[in-house]
ZAKE-171588 format. One record per residue (C-alpha): residue in one letter; x, y, z. Coordinates in steps of 0.2 Angstrom, whole numbers, plus 2048, in hexadecimal, padded with zeros to 3 digits. Layout:
N
aXYZ ...
This chain:
659
x268179799 x25E18A799 x2671907A7 x2791927AE x27F1857BA x28D18D7C0 x2831977CC x27A1887D6 x2711907E3 x2631997DA x2521A27E7 x2431A47DB x2361AE7E3 x2231AC7DD x2121B47E5 x2091A47EA x20C1917F0 x2051897E1 x20D1927D3 x21D18E7DF x21B17C7DB x21517C7C9 x2251867C6 x23117B7D0 x22D16D7C3 x2351747B5 x24317A7BF x2531727C6 x25A16D7D5 x26517C7D7 x2541877D7 x24918A7E9 x2381917E4 x2311987F1 x2211A27F4 x21E1B37FA x20B1B27FC x2081C27F4 x20E1D37F9 x21B1D4806 x2191E680A x20A1F380A x205203810 x201204821 x1F01FF825 x1EF20E836 x1F321D82D x1F422381B x20622081A x20922D80B x21723C80F x208247805 x21725780A x22624D803 x2202467F2 x21623A7F6 x22322D7FF x21921F802 x21E216814 x21E201812 x21C1F8820 x21E1E3822 x20D1DF81C x2041D682B x2031C482D x2161C5823 x2221C6830 x2291B382F x2281B581C x2331C1818 x23E1BB827 x23F1A981A x2401B580B x2501BE812 x2591AD819 x2561A5808 x25C1B47FD x26C1B580A x2701A2804 x26E1A57F1 x27A1A97E5 x26B1B07DA x25A1B57DD x24C1B57CF x23C1BE7D3 x2301B57C8 x21F1BE7CE x2111C17C2 x2151C87B0 x20B1DB7B3 x20B1EA7C0 x2071E37D1 x2121D57CB x2211E17C9 x21F1EB7D9 x21E1DA7E2 x22F1D67DC x2341E57E1 x22F1E37F3 x2371D67F4 x2481DA7EE x2471E97FB x2421DF807 x2501D2804 x25D1DE7FF x2631CE7F3 x2741D47EA x2701CE7D9 x25E1C97D3 x2571C87C1 x2431C87BC x23D1BB7B4 x22B1BE7AC x2201B37A4 x20F1B179D x20B19D79F x2131917AC x21A1857A0 x22A17D79E x22D18778C x227197792 x2331957A2 x24218F79A x24019E78E x23D1AC79F x24E1A47A6 x2591A579A x2531B9796 x2511BF7A5 x2521D47AA x2531DE7B7 x2441E77C0 x23B1F37B6 x2372017C1 x22C20B7B6 x2201FD7B8 x2231FD7CC x21E2107CB x21020E7C4 x20A2047CF x21120C7DD x20821E7D6 x1F52117D6 x1F820D7E6 x1FA21E7EE x1EE2267E3 x1E22167EB x1E821A7FC x1E922E7FC x1D422C7F7 x1CF21E800 x1D9224812 x1D2236811 x1C223580B x1BD227816 x1BD231827 x1B223E81D x1A723481C x1A822C82B x1A323C832 x196242823 x18B232821 x19022582E x19E21B836 x1A620C82E x1A521281C x1B321380F x1B621B7FD x1BF2167F0 x1C821F7E1 x1C42117D3 x1B620A7DC x1AC2197DD x1AB21B7CB x1A32097CB x19520C7D6 x19121F7CC x18E2147C0 x1832087C7 x17B2167D0 x1782207BF x1702127B8 x1642107CA x15F2217C6 x15C21F7B2 x1522117B8 x14721A7C4 x1442297B8 x14121C7AA x12B2207A4 x12620E79A x11E21178A x110205783 x1131FF772 x10B1F3768 x1131E575C x1091DA74E x10D1C9747 x1041C073B x1041B0738 x1051AA725 x10519C71C x106195707 x0FC189702 x0FD17970E x10E17F714 x111182725 x10F19272D x11A19F734 x11B1AF739 x11E1C1734 x11F1CF73B x11A1E0737 x1241EE733 x11F1FA729 x10F205723 x11020F713 x12220E712 x124215723 x12B20C733 x11B20973D x11920C74F x109208759 x107210768 x0F7208770 x0E81FA770 x0DC203763 x0EA20A758 x0EF1F7757 x0DC1EF757 x0DA1FD748 x0EA1F673F x0E41E5741 x0D31E773B x0DB1ED72A x0E71DF729 x0D91D272A x0D31D971A x0E51DA712 x0EB1D0704 x0FB1C9708 x10B1C66FB x11B1C36FA x1261D26F3 x1371CC6F6 x1401BF6FA x1541C06FF x1611B2702 x1731B4705 x1821AC70F x1821B3722 x1931B1729 x1941B073E x1A61B2743 x1AE1AC755 x1B41B8763 x1C51BB768 x1CD1B2774 x1CA1BA785 x1D11C678F x1CD1C97A2 x1BF1D279D x1B81C7791 x1BC1B879A x1B41C07AB x1A31C57A2 x1A01B4799 x1A31AA7A9 x1951B57B0 x1891B27A2 x18D19F7A0 x1931987B0 x18C1A67BC x19D1A97C3 x1A01B97CD x1AF1C37C7 x1B61BF7D6 x1B31AE7D4 x1BA1AD7C2 x1CC1B37C8 x1CD1AA7D6 x1CB19B7CA x1D41A27BC x1E41A47C9 x1E31937CC x1E318E7BA x1F11987B5 x1FD1947C5 x1F81817C2 x2011867B1 x1F01817A5 x1EE19479E x1F51A279B x1F81B27A6 x1E51B67AA x1E51CA7AB x1E71D079C x1DF1DC790 x1E71D577E x1DD1CB773 x1EF1C476A x1F41B276A x2061AF767 x20F1A5757 x210195762 x1FF194768 x1F9199755 x20118B74F x1FC17D75E x1E918275D x1E9182749 x1F2172749 x1E516B756 x1D617274B x1DD16873D x1DF159745 x1CD15974F x1C1160745 x1C915F733 x1D216C725 x1C0175722 x1BF17C732 x1D1183732 x1D119672A x1DE19771D x1E91A4728 x1E81A673B x1DA1B1741 x1E21C074B x1D91CC754 x1DA1DE759 x1D61E6768 x1CA1F476B x1CD1F777C x1D5208782 x1E4206788 x1E81F5786 x1FA1ED788 x1FA1E3778 x20D1DA77F x2031CF789 x1F91C0781 x1E61BA783 x1E01AF78F x1E419C788 x1E718B78C x1FA18878E x1F5176784 x1E8177777 x1E7162779 x1E216378C x1D016178F x1C616679C x1C01567A1 x1D114F7A3 x1D715C7B1 x1DC1567C1 x1D31697C7 x1C116B7D0 x1B11707C8 x1B31837C6 x1C517F7C0 x1C01747B1 x1AF17E7AD x1B818E7AC x1C91877A2 x1BB17E797 x1B3191793 x1C4195790 x1C9189784 x1BB18977A x1BD19B778 x1CE199772 x1CF18B765 x1BE19275E x1C51A275B x1D019974D x1C2190745 x1B9196735 x1AA1A0738 x198196737 x18F198727 x17A19B726 x16F19E718 x1641AC71E x1551B0715 x14B1C1715 x1391C0710 x12E1CE70F x11C1D070D x10F1DC708 x0FE1DD70D x0F61EB705 x0FF1FA70D x1061F1719 x1171E971A x11E1DA725 x12E1D0726 x1341C1729 x1481BA72C x14D1A672A x15E1A072B x16218E729 x17518A72F x181185720 x19217F728 x19418173C x1A618773C x1AC18E74D x19B188756 x1A1176753 x1AC17B761 x1A118776D x18F180769 x18318E767 x18018D754 x16D18E755 x15F188750 x15818873C x14F19373A x14718E72B x139196720 x12D18E713 x134191701 x12E1A26FA x12C1AC6EC x12A1BD6E6 x1171BC6E0 x1101B06ED x1001B26F4 x0FE1AE706 x0EF1A9713 x0EE1B1724 x0EB1A4730 x0ED1B473F x0F11C2745 x0F91C3755 x0FA1D575E x1041D676D x1081E4779 x1181E977F x1201F878A x1311FF788 x13D1F8794 x14820479F x15F20279F x1611F07A7 x16C1F17B7 x17D1EC7B6 x1831DA7B8 x1961D67BF x1991D57AB x18E1E37A3 x1991EE7B1 x1A91E47AC x1A61EA79B x1A21FB7A1 x1B01FF7A8 x1BD1F879B x1B320278D x1B5212796 x1C920F79D x1C620C7AD x1D12017B6 x1DA1F27B0 x1D91E07B0 x1DE1DD7C0 x1D11E87C8 x1C11E77C0 x1BF1D77CD x1C51DE7DC x1BA1EE7D8 x1A91E37D6 x1AD1DC7E6 x1B01EB7F0 x1A21F57EC x1981E67F2 x1A21E4801 x19F1F5805 x18E1F3807 x18D1FF7F6 x1841F67EB x17B1E67EE x1741D67E0 x1641D37DD x1651C17D2 x1731C77C7 x1711DB7C6 x17C1E87D0 x16F1F37DB x1762017E4 x1712027F6 x16B212800 x17E216806 x1852137F5 x17921F7EE x17D22B7FD x1912297FA x19122B7E8 x18523A7E6 x1922437F5 x1A023F7EB x1992457DA x1932547E3 x1A42587EE x1B124F7E4 x1AA24E7D3 x1BC2497CB x1BE23A7D5 x1AF2337CE x1B223A7BC x1B222C7AE x1BD2357A4 x1C823C7B2 x1CA22A7B8 x1CE2237A6 x1DB2327A6 x1E222D7B5 x1E62197AD x1ED22179E x1F822B7A9 x1FC21B7B3 x2012127A2 x20C22179E x21521E7AE x21620B7AA x21F210799 x22921C79F x22122D797 x21D2337A7 x2232347BB x21822F7C7 x21923D7D5 x21224B7C8 x2042407C5 x20023C7D7 x20224E7DA x1F72557CC x1E82497D4 x1EC24F7E5 x1ED2627E8 x1DB2647E0 x1D52547E9 x1DC25B7FA x1D326E7F8 x1C12637F4 x1C525A804 x1C526A80D x1B9270806 x1AB260807 x1B226181C x1AB27281E x19C273810 x19425F813 x18426081C x18224E826 x16E251829 x16D256815 x17724480E x170238819 x15D23F815 x158233808 x14523A806 x13724280F x12523B813 x115241816 x11523A826 x115247835 x121243845 x11223F856 x120246862 x120258858 x11825984A x12525C83D x12625182C x13024082E x13D23C822 x14622D81D x15822D822 x166221820 x17021A830 x17C20D835 x16F1FF830 x167207822 x158212820 x14E21A830 x13F225832 x14623583B x13D245841 x142254834 x14225E845 x15325684B x15F258854 x14F26385E x14425285D x14D24185C x13E236859 x14122884C x139216847 x13F20883B x13C20882A x1341F9823 x1341F7810 x1261ED80A x1221E67F8 x1121E87F9 x1091D57FC x1061CB80D x1111BD811 x10F1AC807 x1131A3817 x1071A8823 x0FC1B5818 x0FB1C0826 x10A1CB827 x1121D6819 x1211CF80F x1301DC814 x1401DD80D x1501D9819 x1611D7818 x16F1CC820 x17D1D282A x1881D2817 x17A1DC811 x1701CF805 x15E1D1801 x1531C4807 x13D1C780A x1391C281C x1271C3822 x1221D382F x11B1C983C x12E1C1840 x1301B784A x11C1B084A x11E1AE838 x12E1A5833 x12D1A8820 x13B1AF813 x1421AF806 x1521B37FA x1441B67EA x13A1C57EB x1291BA7EB x11D1BC7DB x10F1B27E3 x1061A97F0 x11219B7F6 x1211A07EE x12F19A7F9 x13F1997F5 x1491877F9 x15618D808 x14F19B812 x15B1A8815 x15E1AE828 x1521B6831 x1541C3841 
């Protein structure tokens, strides 16, 4: 047996009841497995809880609602001969384990770490316990203290200078800045008209195909307007069309690596429509049930054991032709990646989603993870690609055809794509023009971030860690700084105001490079290369000076003024301005406080109500800040829609609340 039977009373502490139940299946009767229900201690909610005068020493308290849990843990630890701390295998888990040890004062404790909850992994972990890694604890503590210093000292400033109830966070503020700056890029964007021309061509009686105009006189062609396009169309109508180049080659499409936290969240958003928070919640359930490996990771590495099992499954299920000679091994391109962890994969490759005793979300996410883990070890899909160039006097058209030769990894994932076959062509073939297809287009502004693209951007910039992406996105929406329009993230007025204030007065707090460097320093603490107190001090000293300047120099009236208007105050004649208040925008007199005139701000979209045809469609918000559309004649007209109406009569199936 892999544990010592001489000490018969062993206590194992994990974070959740589900994890405790799964772990209990693999441990003997000598083990009592209990749950701490997450963190047992934290900084106080009612005060800073950090002594900035004495090396930033934190003042921890028993977390709210955890008194009963800590009493249970203390009693269980007293009755045990040995305490095993089996919390999650990351810095947060290490810190939870340290807090449990601090609370229980257990004289004999060991740390066990596993990345999957399977019998073999548990046996290995308990056979090789270790001491707590205080470097990891220090790194997590430094992050917690930095976030507390920023959050608890910026929030009162925002209350005084913007509006009550606001708060700011160290990493979340960077995410809001990205979204605000993208919105500004979109607002400044000026669409440019351009035209494209395609020709539908035919060789003899063969099937027609369409080629795109790409060059004139050996140079890339750009058509800026209709007049220009019409002139080219007129010339092309008189041209002779001849095939001048046919190139056939094999193209290989390779599978993606197995999932990291970031790529899993991106795929779940794009494929399943899950939010980042929903993805992590479901993944947590799968991990604690022993179905997948640990889901907070930035590694694309698979263990040798996993590679052997997956390759064996591919050979048996799909045949040797789908198996590469040697296993596919991937290297991460992410900054600060921790390669000691493993990618997210099923713990048993033979277990399919349909056979799981789990909820619908769990089955969907498991299937996504399973397909990626298996497909990453399959050979590439192979296509025959045909590139054809067609000359029309001084103009050149191009068309690309492709045909699937071998499905490879798409046998697992699907998505091989339809064949885009072309009629057989050879150089010198004369073609007939069937019709010319000019089309007008306009350049598009950069797209708003979605949860998927924001996670990708944060990861590429080195902002946050795998465990923080989902909380960041949830927090900035929960605070009302950002809202969702469909799947797009749009900054709210309050988010723009707060972001601009932070950029002006706390440039380092919202600087991408500075925040990424802070992540590197936290990693260095975790490796024992730096001490945590100097890292916090280097951040705090200039931050405290910026805070003092901001308190003296920020003028609330100017900060909360969103825009000026051409409208005059009916009471004093001074211009009205749009201000940001507790409940959003409103009109105010620029002569405030001498003149206290105000009136509501109503945002219209420039169309009549589809319900009554009399009122205007106006933009409204629920108490949680979600946008919907209603009628300006409410309550006389009850029409409402979650979707922005595009034409008369469009109405959402489920009406949002009015009032």
